[in-house]
N, C-alpha and C positions, 0 to 999 in steps of 0.2 A: 484262447488265448489267440488267436489269428483274428476273430471276432472284435476283441479287443483294442486291438490293434489297429483295425478297417473302424472303428469309433473315435478313436482317438485322434486320429489321421483327421479322419472327417468332419471332429471338432475344432482342429488346429486348423484346415482350411477353412471355415465358416468363420473363424475369430478374425484369418490375418484378411478373407474380404472386408469382414464390416471395419476394420481400420485402415484397408486401403480407402474405403470410400465414407473415413469420416471426415473429408475434405470440400464433398458437396455437401454438406449440414449449412452451407453458406446458402441461403435462400432469399429472395428475396422479399423484402417488406413490401407488405400494402399499407397502404396509407389512404386515411379519409380523402372523402372527392374536398377540393383543394386546400389540398397539400400533396409534398412531393417527400421522397427519400434521399434525405442529405445522406451519401457514404462517408462523407468525414465525421460527422457527428453519431455516426448509426441513428437516427430517428428521421422525425416524421419534421417537416417544414414547411410554416405555411406557405403560400406562394404568392407574391406581393408583385401586383400589376403595376405599372409606374406610366 
């Protein structure tokens, strides 16, 4: 009975930690050389030299 309770608490804690860290899933995007990350369009865009 106590082992089951301890396991249930441990699994609940690990699940809540995973949910709390879900905001960290947004990582910076790596773009090819000559491009940059356009955060508004959420895509790589070419660097335009004028």
